[in-house]
Kinemage of the C-alpha trace (Angstrom):
@kinemage 1
@onewidth
@group {chain A} dominant
@subgroup {mainchain}
@vectorlist {calphas} color= white
{ca met a 1} P 36.341 33.602 -65.586
{ca ser a 2} L 38.452 30.491 -65.953
{ca ala a 3} L 39.025 28.632 -69.179
{ca met a 4} L 37.019 25.641 -67.898
{ca ala a 5} L 33.986 27.787 -67.144
{ca asn a 6} L 33.948 29.103 -70.724
{ca met a 7} L 34.022 25.599 -72.280
{ca arg a 8} L 30.971 23.701 -73.368
{ca ile a 9} L 30.042 20.585 -71.386
{ca gly a 10} L 31.168 18.211 -74.161
{ca lys a 11} L 34.628 19.701 -74.229
{ca arg a 12} L 34.828 19.549 -70.429
{ca leu a 13} L 33.861 15.876 -70.437
{ca met a 14} L 36.331 15.149 -73.213
{ca leu a 15} L 39.123 16.849 -71.285
{ca gly a 16} L 38.194 15.051 -68.045
{ca phe a 17} L 37.981 11.626 -69.645
{ca gly a 18} L 41.186 12.276 -71.573
{ca ala a 19} L 42.983 13.105 -68.311
{ca leu a 20} L 41.595 9.945 -66.687
{ca thr a 21} L 42.661 7.851 -69.683
{ca val a 22} L 46.206 9.239 -69.543
{ca leu a 23} L 46.309 8.611 -65.801
{ca met a 24} L 45.146 5.003 -66.289
{ca leu a 25} L 47.742 4.444 -69.021
{ca val a 26} L 50.482 5.775 -66.741
{ca met a 27} L 49.299 3.536 -63.894
{ca thr a 28} L 49.241 0.524 -66.236
{ca gly a 29} L 52.788 1.234 -67.416
{ca val a 30} L 54.047 1.615 -63.854
{ca ser a 31} L 52.335 -1.599 -62.752
{ca ile a 32} L 53.862 -3.555 -65.663
{ca trp a 33} L 57.297 -2.167 -64.829
{ca ala a 34} L 56.826 -3.037 -61.128
{ca gln a 35} L 55.679 -6.557 -62.000
{ca asn a 36} L 58.808 -7.120 -64.103
{ca ala a 37} L 61.016 -5.823 -61.304
{ca leu a 38} L 59.286 -8.103 -58.788
{ca ser a 39} L 59.665 -11.059 -61.130
{ca glu a 40} L 63.417 -10.471 -61.396
{ca met a 41} L 63.716 -10.190 -57.611
{ca asp a 42} L 61.649 -13.361 -57.224
{ca glu a 43} L 64.040 -15.284 -59.480
{ca ala a 44} L 67.049 -14.008 -57.530
{ca thr a 45} L 65.380 -14.948 -54.255
{ca leu a 46} L 64.565 -18.427 -55.514
{ca gln a 47} L 68.169 -18.992 -56.572
{ca ser a 48} L 69.426 -17.761 -53.197
{ca glu a 49} L 66.984 -20.012 -51.353
{ca thr a 50} L 68.109 -22.983 -53.432
{ca gln a 51} L 71.746 -22.231 -52.667
{ca val a 52} L 71.027 -21.957 -48.945
{ca tyr a 53} L 69.052 -25.212 -49.026
{ca leu a 54} L 71.867 -27.056 -50.797
{ca ala a 55} L 74.439 -25.598 -48.391
{ca ala a 56} L 72.347 -26.752 -45.418
{ca arg a 57} L 72.046 -30.241 -46.893
{ca ala a 58} L 75.811 -30.316 -47.484
{ca gln a 59} L 76.338 -29.277 -43.861
{ca arg a 60} L 74.030 -32.083 -42.756
{ca asp a 61} L 76.066 -34.533 -44.848
{ca val a 62} L 79.280 -33.272 -43.230
{ca asp a 63} L 77.712 -33.802 -39.794
{ca leu a 64} L 76.695 -37.339 -40.757
{ca leu a 65} L 80.170 -37.976 -42.111
{ca gly a 66} L 81.747 -36.897 -38.834
{ca arg a 67} L 79.278 -38.871 -36.759
{ca his a 68} L 79.763 -42.088 -38.722
{ca leu a 69} L 83.537 -41.654 -38.816
{ca gly a 70} L 83.665 -41.091 -35.066
{ca val a 71} L 81.591 -44.183 -34.366
{ca ala a 72} L 83.724 -46.222 -36.782
{ca leu a 73} L 86.942 -45.109 -35.111
{ca leu a 74} L 85.629 -45.917 -31.629
{ca ser a 75} L 84.139 -49.278 -32.572
{ca arg a 76} L 86.010 -52.487 -31.795
{ca asp a 77} L 83.795 -54.752 -33.902
{ca lys a 78} L 85.277 -55.045 -37.412
{ca ala a 79} L 81.956 -55.753 -39.161
{ca phe a 80} L 80.282 -52.785 -37.457
{ca arg a 81} L 83.284 -50.601 -38.268
{ca gln a 82} L 83.122 -51.639 -41.926
{ca asp a 83} L 79.381 -50.789 -42.035
{ca arg a 84} L 80.096 -47.364 -40.588
{ca leu a 85} L 82.914 -46.761 -43.046
{ca glu a 86} L 80.499 -47.586 -45.878
{ca met a 87} L 78.101 -45.018 -44.382
{ca val a 88} L 80.985 -42.530 -44.322
{ca gln a 89} L 81.575 -43.180 -48.018
{ca thr a 90} L 77.860 -42.723 -48.791
{ca ala a 91} L 77.745 -39.467 -46.803
{ca arg a 92} L 80.854 -38.248 -48.625
{ca glu a 93} L 79.297 -39.021 -52.016
{ca asn a 94} L 76.112 -37.177 -51.009
{ca tyr a 95} L 78.191 -34.251 -49.829
{ca lys a 96} L 80.133 -34.069 -53.099
{ca ala a 97} L 76.848 -34.253 -55.039
{ca arg a 98} L 75.426 -31.303 -53.047
{ca ile a 99} L 78.563 -29.252 -53.683
{ca asp a 100} L 78.399 -30.051 -57.400
{ca glu a 101} L 74.725 -29.010 -57.491
{ca leu a 102} L 75.632 -25.801 -55.690
{ca leu a 103} L 78.407 -25.050 -58.182
{ca ala a 104} L 75.989 -25.679 -61.074
{ca leu a 105} L 73.801 -22.780 -59.869
{ca lys a 106} L 76.576 -20.247 -60.574
{ca pro a 107} L 76.909 -18.981 -57.000
{ca ser a 108} L 78.630 -15.837 -55.807
{ca pro a 109} L 82.463 -15.703 -55.914
{ca gln a 110} L 82.659 -16.217 -52.145
{ca ile a 111} L 80.621 -19.436 -52.284
{ca met a 112} L 82.525 -20.529 -55.377
{ca ser a 113} L 85.915 -20.168 -53.660
{ca ser a 114} L 84.694 -22.040 -50.564
{ca ala a 115} L 83.267 -24.878 -52.663
{ca asn a 116} L 86.427 -25.126 -54.768
{ca ala a 117} L 88.552 -25.298 -51.616
{ca ile a 118} L 86.359 -28.127 -50.320
{ca asn a 119} L 86.412 -30.052 -53.595
{ca ser a 120} L 90.185 -29.998 -53.936
């Protein structure tokens, strides 16, 4: 006969509930570990999304800068040209602000070198 068959019912229940308790403790530990790992990945993802968003906004500002500069260069009206050049200056300031925000997020070395090349 097996060792379980020779045990009294109380000892069997105690062994069964003890095994279930250990299993639940292990599952709780694994779930806490997984939650911490997911939290770390979530923070990294949020930082990456923020960097991509700022880079897209900087690209939009560069597009605006080029558009306004092109219109200013092709315009014959001095007042209109001056307005467009002011828009170019505003777009350039916005662009520099986006790059500074991007650099404040401690980006990867590749992004850092690109941003430093643009800023200089």
